[in-house]
LOLUM-321416 format. One record per residue: x, y, z of N, C-alpha, C, O in turn; residue in three letters. Coordinates in steps of 0.02 Angstrom, whole numbers, padded with zeros to 5 digits, always signed. Layout:
! LOLUM-321416
XYZXYZXYZXYZALA/...
***
This chain:
! LOLUM-321416
-00138+01217-01381-00114+01159-01347-00109+01102-01403-00149+01095-01449MET/-00057+01064-01392-00046+01001-01421-00109+00955-01396-00126+00945-01337ASN/-00136+00930-01454-00190+00871-01446-00178+00822-01504-00177+00834-01564ARG/-00168+00766-01472-00155+00693-01513-00214+00653-01512-00241+00649-01457GLU/-00239+00623-01557-00282+00565-01552-00249+00501-01579-00225+00499-01636TYR/-00249+00453-01539-00213+00379-01550-00268+00319-01550-00311+00314-01506HIS/-00262+00278-01601-00301+00226-01604-00268+00167-01636-00241+00174-01691LYS/-00267+00105-01604-00239+00054-01624-00267-00011-01607-00299-00016-01554TRP/-00258-00064-01646-00292-00132-01625-00255-00160-01556-00194-00167-01559TYR/-00279-00172-01514-00243-00220-01452-00251-00285-01453-00304-00314-01440SER/-00192-00317-01471-00201-00389-01464-00213-00421-01394-00243-00475-01392ASP/-00191-00393-01339-00210-00398-01269-00291-00393-01257-00326-00421-01214ARG/-00305-00359-01298-00383-00349-01282-00440-00373-01334-00501-00379-01323LEU/-00403-00386-01398-00440-00410-01455-00498-00362-01487-00551-00380-01511GLY/-00472-00297-01479-00511-00240-01504-00476-00175-01518-00418-00167-01499ARG/-00512-00126-01553-00482-00070-01552-00486-00028-01494-00540-00029-01464ASP/-00427+00016-01470-00426+00050-01409-00405+00124-01439-00365+00127-01486MET/-00433+00185-01409-00416+00253-01419-00398+00288-01354-00412+00271-01297GLU/-00367+00337-01373-00343+00381-01309-00322+00448-01343-00309+00455-01403LEU/-00322+00498-01294-00297+00566-01319-00237+00584-01277-00226+00563-01220LEU/-00197+00629-01315-00135+00647-01277-00142+00731-01278-00146+00759-01332VAL/-00144+00768-01221-00141+00833-01223-00069+00861-01188-00049+00837-01135TYR/-00033+00913-01221+00024+00931-01208+00085+00900-01235+00081+00850-01271GLY/+00144+00930-01219+00202+00896-01251+00263+00906-01200+00320+00909-01222ASN/+00249+00912-01132+00293+00920-01092+00278+00912-01017+00219+00910-01002GLY/+00317+00909-00975+00308+00899-00900+00289+00828-00888+00290+00784-00931GLY/+00270+00822-00819+00245+00748-00804+00199+00719-00839+00151+00751-00862ARG/+00208+00653-00849+00156+00622-00902+00110+00579-00855+00128+00535-00816ALA/+00043+00605-00867-00012+00591-00819-00056+00532-00849-00095+00541-00895VAL/-00049+00483-00825-00101+00424-00862-00156+00429-00814-00153+00416-00754LEU/-00217+00452-00854-00279+00488-00830-00333+00447-00845-00362+00455-00899PHE/-00356+00396-00795-00406+00347-00805-00475+00380-00802-00489+00421-00759PHE/-00523+00360-00852-00602+00387-00849-00630+00375-00802-00599+00340-00761PRO/-00701+00396-00785-00736+00381-00730-00773+00306-00752-00761+00276-00804THR/-00820+00287-00702-00857+00219-00714-00886+00218-00790-00927+00260-00809ARG/-00862+00172-00827-00884+00155-00896-00875+00222-00944-00914+00232-00991MET/-00827+00261-00930-00816+00323-00957-00777+00315-01020-00755+00260-01036GLY/-00768+00370-01058-00732+00371-01116-00669+00412-01110-00659+00447-01061ARG/-00632+00408-01157-00566+00442-01165-00576+00514-01183-00528+00551-01175PHE/-00630+00537-01205-00655+00607-01218-00695+00642-01165-00715+00699-01174TYR/-00707+00611-01115-00750+00636-01063-00718+00691-01029-00751+00742-01022ASP/-00658+00688-01004-00623+00743-00969-00620+00812-01016-00620+00869-00993TYR/-00616+00797-01072-00616+00863-01133-00693+00894-01124-00711+00952-01114GLU/-00730+00836-01133-00801+00864-01144-00834+00893-01079-00886+00926-01082ASN/-00803+00882-01024-00828+00903-00961-00786+00967-00936-00796+00991-00881TRP/-00745+00988-00973-00694+01052-00961-00652+01048-00916-00629+01099-00890GLY/-00631+00982-00897-00569+00973-00856-00506+00988-00886-00464+01020-00855ILE/-00493+00964-00957-00432+00989-00993-00428+01060-00990-00375+01086-00972ILE/-00482+01100-01007-00478+01168-01021-00461+01196-00941-00417+01238-00931GLU/-00490+01175-00902-00464+01193-00816-00381+01176-00811-00345+01211-00775ALA/-00360+01132-00843-00277+01122-00840-00241+01159-00904-00181+01154-00916LEU/-00280+01190-00937-00251+01213-00997-00180+01251-00986-00129+01235-01017ALA/-00184+01306-00933-00126+01343-00916-00067+01302-00904-00011+01315-00924HIS/-00086+01250-00868-00023+01204-00831+00005+01167-00901+00064+01170-00919ARG/-00049+01130-00937-00020+01098-01000+00017+01124-01048+00063+01096-01078ILE/-00010+01196-01058+00023+01256-01106+00099+01266-01080+00150+01267-01115ASN/+00097+01274-01021+00161+01295-00989+00217+01238-00979+00273+01245-00953ALA/+00187+01176-01007+00243+01119-01011+00248+01088-00932+00302+01068-00912GLY/+00202+01087-00901+00198+01061-00829+00168+01000-00833+00193+00955-00800GLU/+00117+00988-00867+00077+00922-00875+00069+00902-00947+00062+00939-00996LEU/+00072+00830-00945+00067+00811-01009+00010+00754-01002+00034+00706-00970GLN/-00054+00743-01019-00114+00707-01009-00114+00647-01056-00116+00654-01117LEU/-00112+00587-01028-00132+00535-01075-00209+00509-01051-00214+00480-00997PHE/-00266+00520-01092-00333+00504-01075-00348+00447-01092-00363+00446-01152CYS/-00351+00383-01059-00357+00331-01090-00434+00306-01090-00474+00332-01051VAL/-00455+00254-01138-00525+00234-01131-00537+00176-01077-00489+00148-01050ASP/-00600+00161-01065-00610+00111-01019-00640+00040-01054-00650+00037-01115SER/-00651-00003-01019-00667-00062-01048-00728-00093-00986-00754-00148-00985ILE/-00736-00042-00944-00776-00073-00883-00842-00108-00901-00861-00151-00862ASP/-00878-00094-00955-00935-00126-00975-00924-00198-01006-00972-00231-01025GLN/-00858-00221-01011-00833-00289-01030-00800-00328-00981-00782-00386-00987GLU/-00792-00284-00926-00762-00309-00870-00798-00307-00809-00848-00341-00801SER/-00773-00267-00763-00804-00255-00690-00878-00240-00685-00912-00263-00638LEU/-00908-00194-00740-00979-00185-00749-01016-00220-00799-01062-00190-00826TYR/-00998-00293-00818-01024-00343-00856-01065-00389-00817-01045-00444-00798ASN/-01124-00367-00806-01168-00421-00764-01192-00491-00805-01225-00536-00780PRO/-01168-00490-00873-01191-00549-00907-01136-00592-00907-01142-00642-00942TRP/-01079-00584-00875-01020-00625-00878-01006-00653-00799-01017-00614-00752SER/-00984-00715-00787-00958-00740-00728-00905-00686-00696-00865-00655-00730HIS/-00911-00680-00635-00867-00645-00587-00778-00654-00621-00739-00611-00642PRO/-00772-00714-00615-00711-00729-00631-00686-00703-00698-00629-00682-00707GLU/-00738-00706-00749-00721-00682-00804-00716-00598-00807-00679-00567-00845GLN/-00753-00575-00768-00745-00497-00768-00677-00476-00742-00642-00435-00771ARG/-00658-00510-00677-00587-00498-00657-00532-00517-00707-00482-00481-00712ILE/-00540-00568-00742-00501-00579-00794-00490-00534-00847-00435-00520-00871ASN/-00553-00509-00865-00548-00461-00920-00523-00384-00905-00505-00339-00943ARG/-00530-00385-00835-00492-00324-00802-00416-00333-00807-00379-00285-00817HIS/-00393-00397-00799-00321-00403-00802-00298-00385-00867-00246-00353-00871LEU/-00329-00402-00917-00313-00398-00994-00305-00334-00996-00254-00314-01025GLN/-00350-00286-00969-00342-00213-00985-00289-00186-00941-00257-00138-00962TYR/-00276-00209-00885-00210-00200-00857-00146-00209-00895-00101-00167-00890GLU/-00142-00260-00933-00087-00283-00977-00082-00240-01035-00029-00232-01065GLU/-00152-00206-01054-00157-00163-01114-00115-00086-01087-00071-00056-01117TYR/-00139-00073-01033-00102-00007-01005-00021-00023-01001+00024+00008-01030ILE/-00015-00072-00966+00071-00080-00950+00108-00087-01011+00163-00059-01016LEU/+00078-00131-01067+00115-00149-01125+00106-00108-01178+00146-00107-01224CYS/+00052-00071-01176+00036-00037-01237+00031+00051-01225+00043+00096-01267GLU/+00016+00056-01175-00005+00130-01161+00065+00164-01130+00087+00217-01152VAL/+00095+00129-01081+00146+00150-01058+00210+00150-01108+00255+00192-01104LEU/+00207+00107-01147+00276+00126-01204+00274+00185-01244+00324+00214-01267PRO/+00198+00207-01254+00187+00270-01291+00206+00325-01248+00236+00373-01274LEU/+00191+00325-01178+00214+00368-01135+00287+00381-01138+00311+00435-01154MET/+00319+00330-01121+00394+00328-01125+00423+00365-01190+00466+00408-01186ARG/+00393+00344-01249+00414+00376-01309+00410+00452-01301+00455+00489-01323LEU/+00359+00473-01270+00347+00546-01268+00382+00574-01203+00401+00633-01202LYS/+00390+00539-01157+00419+00559-01099+00473+00511-01067+00464+00473-01020LYS/+00537+00522-01108+00590+00462-01094+00612+00460-01014+00634+00409-00988PRO/+00603+00525-00980+00643+00521-00901+00583+00469-00871+00598+00451-00815ASP/+00532+00447-00891+00483+00407-00848+00449+00430-00791+00422+00394-00750ASN/+00453+00511-00790+00418+00535-00740+00344+00550-00750+00317+00601-00769ASP/+00315+00482-00728+00247+00459-00736+00200+00477-00672+00220+00473-00614PHE/+00140+00496-00689+00091+00493-00620+00021+00465-00650-00001+00480-00705GLU/-00010+00422-00603-00065+00387-00607-00132+00432-00577-00129+00458-00521SER/-00181+00437-00612-00229+00475-00583-00295+00459-00612-00299+00433-00667ALA/-00356+00475-00571-00429+00464-00601-00474+00488-00560-00455+00501-00503GLY/-00536+00498-00576-00586+00511-00545-00648+00456-00542-00666+00422-00589CYS/-00675+00456-00478-00735+00407-00476-00696+00328-00484-00645+00314-00452SER/-00727+00285-00531-00692+00220-00531-00628+00231-00564-00587+00187-00552LEU/-00604+00288-00609-00543+00298-00626-00494+00303-00580-00435+00292-00595GLY/-00516+00322-00511-00468+00331-00458-00446+00266-00438-00387+00255-00426ALA/-00501+00214-00433-00481+00142-00425-00417+00120-00464-00363+00101-00441TYR/-00441+00128-00539-00388+00098-00580-00320+00130-00572-00269+00096-00581HIS/-00317+00197-00553-00253+00236-00540-00223+00205-00482-00166+00182-00486ALA/-00258+00204-00425-00231+00180-00364-00210+00089-00375-00161+00064-00347ALA/-00251+00054-00413-00239-00023-00416-00174-00023-00452-00129-00057-00428ASN/-00160+00012-00509-00102-00006-00547-00043+00036-00516+00011+00008-00523ILE/-00041+00084-00492+00006+00126-00453+00038+00078-00389+00097+00078-00375ALA/-00006+00046-00360+00005+00019-00287+00041-00055-00313+00089-00077-00282LEU/+00017-00085-00365+00039-00150-00386+00113-00136-00412+00159-00170-00391LYS/+00123-00084-00458+00181-00068-00484+00215-00002-00463+00226+00037-00510HIS/+00230+00014-00413+00246+00082-00399+00312+00114-00418+00325+00174-00414PRO/+00360+00054-00446+00414+00076-00474+00414+00112-00535+00462+00145-00555HIS/+00346+00105-00573+00331+00140-00632+00303+00208-00622+00301+00244-00672LEU/+00283+00230-00567+00265+00295-00565+00293+00341-00503+00322+00315-00456PHE/+00282+00409-00506+00314+00448-00462+00251+00494-00412+00259+00533-00365ASN/+00197+00472-00441+00135+00512-00389+00072+00479-00419+00065+00461-00477LYS/+00025+00476-00364-00042+00447-00376-00099+00492-00346-00100+00508-00287LEU/-00143+00509-00388-00195+00559-00370-00263+00521-00373-00280+00496-00427VAL/-00298+00517-00325-00368+00478-00326-00427+00533-00295-00434+00553-00237CYS/-00468+00548-00360-00518+00599-00338-00590+00559-00338-00616+00532-00387MET/-00617+00561-00270-00694+00529-00277-00690+00446-00284-00735+00409-00305SER/-00632+00430-00263-00615+00346-00276-00649+00310-00224-00672+00330-00171GLY/-00646+00240-00255-00667+00179-00223-00613+00131-00212-00591+00103-00262ARG/-00589+00118-00157-00532+00065-00163-00546-00007-00133-00499-00038-00108PHE/-00605-00034-00136-00628-00098-00135-00697-00105-00172-00750-00080-00153ASP/-00684-00144-00229-00758-00140-00279-00797-00203-00250-00848-00223-00279LEU/-00774-00236-00193-00819-00304-00178-00855-00271-00108-00895-00308-00079THR/-00846-00221-00087-00888-00196-00030-00940-00155-00054-00929-00103-00086ARG/-01005-00179-00038-01066-00132-00052-01066-00069-00016-01047-00066+00042PRO/-01085-00023-00046-01096+00034-00028-01149+00081-00052-01147+00112-00105VAL/-01201+00082-00003-01260+00110-00024-01286+00081-00090-01291+00019-00094GLN/-01302+00115-00136-01347+00088-00203-01278+00061-00253-01288+00044-00311TYR/-01202+00060-00221-01158+00043-00256-01150-00035-00239-01142-00055-00181PHE/-01153-00075-00295-01152-00157-00268-01089-00182-00270-01044-00154-00300ARG/-01080-00243-00234-01021-00286-00242-01007-00294-00320-01050-00328-00348ASP/-00955-00271-00363-00946-00288-00431-00920-00360-00446-00906-00377-00503LEU/-00913-00398-00399-00890-00468-00412-00943-00519-00377-00933-00579-00371LEU/-00996-00488-00357-01053-00540-00330-01033-00583-00282-01050-00641-00287ASP/-00996-00564-00231-00975-00611-00187-00904-00659-00199-00874-00687-00153GLY/-00885-00659-00268-00837-00704-00294-00775-00679-00265-00764-00619-00263HIS/-00731-00725-00241-00669-00703-00216-00608-00755-00235-00611-00815-00219HIS/-00564-00732-00262-00499-00769-00274-00439-00728-00275-00439-00670-00254ASN/-00386-00760-00301-00320-00719-00288-00321-00664-00324-00299-00612-00299ASP/-00348-00665-00390-00350-00613-00441-00396-00558-00408-00371-00501-00408ASN/-00455-00565-00381-00485-00522-00353-00462-00476-00288-00472-00415-00281VAL/-00424-00529-00237-00389-00496-00192-00323-00453-00206-00305-00409-00167TYR/-00289-00470-00266-00233-00435-00281-00253-00381-00314-00208-00341-00330PHE/-00327-00363-00334-00340-00313-00366-00393-00270-00333-00437-00241-00365ASN/-00386-00267-00274-00430-00234-00224-00372-00189-00175-00342-00219-00130MET/-00362-00125-00185-00312-00099-00152-00314-00105-00067-00266-00120-00031PRO/-00378-00090-00047-00393-00097+00022-00377-00161+00048-00367-00166+00108ARG/-00374-00215+00009-00367-00280+00032-00289-00304+00028-00261-00327+00078GLN/-00261-00299-00023-00196-00313-00041-00156-00268+00016-00120-00296+00057PHE/-00163-00203+00016-00112-00158+00040-00110-00166+00118-00057-00157+00148LEU/-00174-00183+00153-00181-00198+00213-00143-00254+00246-00124-00258+00305ALA/-00135-00292+00201-00083-00367+00217-00021-00362+00187+00014-00413+00191ASN/+00004-00309+00156+00069-00308+00117+00128-00316+00180+00121-00285+00233MET/+00176-00353+00169+00225-00360+00212+00297-00347+00177+00348-00337+00209GLU/+00294-00349+00113+00355-00350+00079+00386-00274+00090+00354-00224+00075SER/+00446-00273+00116+00486-00212+00127+00499-00178+00061+00478-00121+00050ASP/+00530-00212+00019+00538-00182-00045+00484-00151-00092+00492-00105-00132SER/+00431-00182-00079+00370-00155-00120+00342-00102-00070+00320-00052-00098LEU/+00340-00101-00008+00322-00048+00035+00356+00013+00024+00330+00068+00017LEU/+00427-00005+00022+00469+00049+00012+00459+00088-00058+00466+00149-00064ASN/+00442+00045-00107+00444+00075-00165+00367+00126-00163+00364+00181-00191GLN/+00318+00099-00129+00252+00139-00123+00268+00202-00092+00248+00255-00114ILE/+00314+00197-00028+00320+00257+00018+00369+00315-00030+00379+00373-00011ARG/+00392+00291-00087+00423+00348-00125+00376+00384-00165+00390+00438-00190SER/+00317+00353-00172+00254+00389-00216+00242+00457-00177+00255+00461-00117LEU/+00220+00508-00211+00177+00556-00186+00105+00548-00196+00083+00547-00253GLU/+00063+00542-00141+00000+00507-00156-00053+00558-00121-00049+00577-00062ILE/-00096+00574-00162-00155+00626-00145-00224+00586-00143-00240+00546-00187VAL/-00259+00599-00094-00326+00561-00101-00379+00621-00083-00371+00652-00030VAL/-00434+00638-00127-00481+00689-00119-00556+00662-00125-00581+00637-00176ALA/-00585+00671-00067-00654+00640-00066-00709+00699-00037-00692+00736+00009ILE/-00769+00702-00067-00818+00751-00041-00860+00727+00026-00877+00668+00024GLY/-00879+00759+00081-00881+00752+00143-00956+00721+00150-00975+00701+00205ASP/-00994+00719+00096-01062+00677+00095-01049+00624+00039-01099+00593+00021THR/-00993+00608+00009-00980+00552-00039-01002+00488-00009-00984+00479+00049ASP/-01030+00450-00032-01042+00381+00003-00975+00338+00001-00973+00281+00023PRO/-00930+00365-00021-00858+00328-00020-00824+00360+00026-00766+00341+00033PHE/-00844+00405+00063-00793+00443+00117-00762+00398+00174-00706+00404+00198LYS/-00813+00348+00193-00772+00299+00249-00720+00262+00210-00664+00248+00234PRO/-00738+00245+00150-00685+00194+00118-00622+00235+00108-00567+00208+00117ASP/-00627+00298+00091-00569+00329+00078-00531+00350+00150-00470+00362+00154ASN/-00572+00352+00201-00544+00364+00270-00502+00295+00292-00449+00294+00325TYR/-00540+00236+00265-00509+00187+00293-00447+00163+00253-00400+00131+00276GLU/-00455+00184+00194-00388+00172+00152-00325+00222+00171-00267+00203+00171PHE/-00348+00290+00187-00300+00335+00222-00270+00302+00290-00210+00306+00302SER/-00313+00270+00331-00281+00234+00399-00241+00183+00378-00193+00173+00416ASP/-00246+00137+00315-00211+00096+00299-00139+00105+00290-00092+00073+00313ILE/-00141+00166+00243-00092+00196+00225-00024+00225+00284+00038+00221+00283LEU/-00077+00255+00335-00042+00275+00399-00011+00215+00424+00050+00215+00429ASN/-00051+00156+00442-00020+00103+00469+00045+00069+00437+00090+00044+00471ARG/+00046+00072+00362+00102+00040+00333+00162+00098+00331+00219+00086+00310LYS/+00140+00160+00355+00197+00218+00359+00197+00238+00287+00253+00236+00262HIS/+00153+00255+00250+00156+00283+00177+00124+00343+00184+00065+00351+00201ILE/+00171+00393+00168+00147+00458+00178+00105+00483+00121+00118+00467+00063GLY/+00049+00525+00139+00002+00542+00088-00027+00596+00113-00008+00617+00168HIS/-00085+00633+00072-00119+00695+00079-00189+00672+00071-00209+00649+00017GLN/-00234+00678+00131-00309+00673+00122-00345+00732+00124-00343+00768+00173LEU/-00377+00745+00073-00422+00805+00077-00488+00798+00067-00509+00770+00017TYR/-00532+00828+00122-00607+00815+00116-00637+00877+00103-00631+00924+00142THR/-00674+00879+00046-00707+00934+00008-00776+00938+00028-00808+00886+00037TRP/-00804+01001+00036-00882+01011+00067-00922+00979+00015-00908+00986-00045ASN/-00982+00938+00041-01025+00915+00007-01010+00851-00034-00966+00811-00019GLY/-01048+00846-00083-01035+00772-00130-00969+00782-00166-00923+00744-00155TYR/-00963+00831-00208-00894+00833-00242-00878+00782-00281-00818+00773-00294ALA/-00920+00746-00301-00919+00688-00353-00953+00703-00423-01002+00674-00446HIS/-00920+00748-00450-00947+00779-00510-00906+00831-00557-00874+00875-00528ALA/-00906+00827-00614-00852+00861-00647-00826+00939-00624-00768+00958-00623PRO/-00889+00977-00606-00880+01031-00572-00824+01042-00507-00793+01092-00489ARG/-00826+00987-00486-00780+00976-00421-00710+00962-00448-00660+00995-00439SER/-00717+00903-00484-00652+00870-00519-00604+00928-00557-00543+00927-00553TRP/-00646+00980-00596-00604+01028-00634-00554+01061-00574-00497+01082-00586LYS/-00585+01064-00507-00540+01097-00465-00497+01071-00435-00446+01102-00420LYS/-00508+01005-00418-00466+00951-00391-00402+00938-00437-00345+00939-00415MET/-00418+00925-00504-00371+00906-00536-00309+00959-00552-00248+00949-00556ALA/-00356+01032-00560-00298+01087-00547-00248+01093-00489-00189+01109-00493ASP/-00281+01077-00436-00252+01076-00384-00196+01032-00361-00146+01048-00329LEU/-00217+00959-00388-00161+00898-00362-00132+00865-00402-00088+00827-00384TYR/-00154+00871-00480-00118+00844-00530-00039+00865-00531-00002+00843-00574LEU/
***
């Protein structure tokens, strides 16, 4: 399997950023890590190995990016406005630095956005805001509104709300979206959502699915037995849905 390690200084983030690329053909998958996760986690957890047959067959090319969640959404020491602003800088890094690398290796722009856990939030947020850049979206064990407390998962913005928060919470901005041009672009996406039956985010996933239905956005919603919020389930989900 082709495996490439990339590292460069990001002017947008003011720090070095790293990522791993697996494969050299097929759809280019922008693969976001889990909450406060690292770019190498999916390899360490065996998820890359579970996809090896598809990567080696030239079906998929994975771009496993790093997170800065500890500097943004999961940084309790900064004001919520600074958290969301840092998140927006991360989005600029993805759009302006990672996607050009993907285009270099995949000139036909056949791109997919995907992730597990908080990575599913990142995948959905960027794909639904910029649907013209992607052909597919896969969310595994995701959360679509980080301002909504769920069991032991708190509101990551501590009650703070402004336009930047609103337009980065898919459950919020999609529910009120009226732009036909943007909705039509989203309707062209292949969208897959998978959640465990006992996952605390199951209601959030079902509500997200209801919003998609109300907006006449086709998608597939799969409910797995049990919690299914762990690498052993994501190995199977990734092979089925990516």
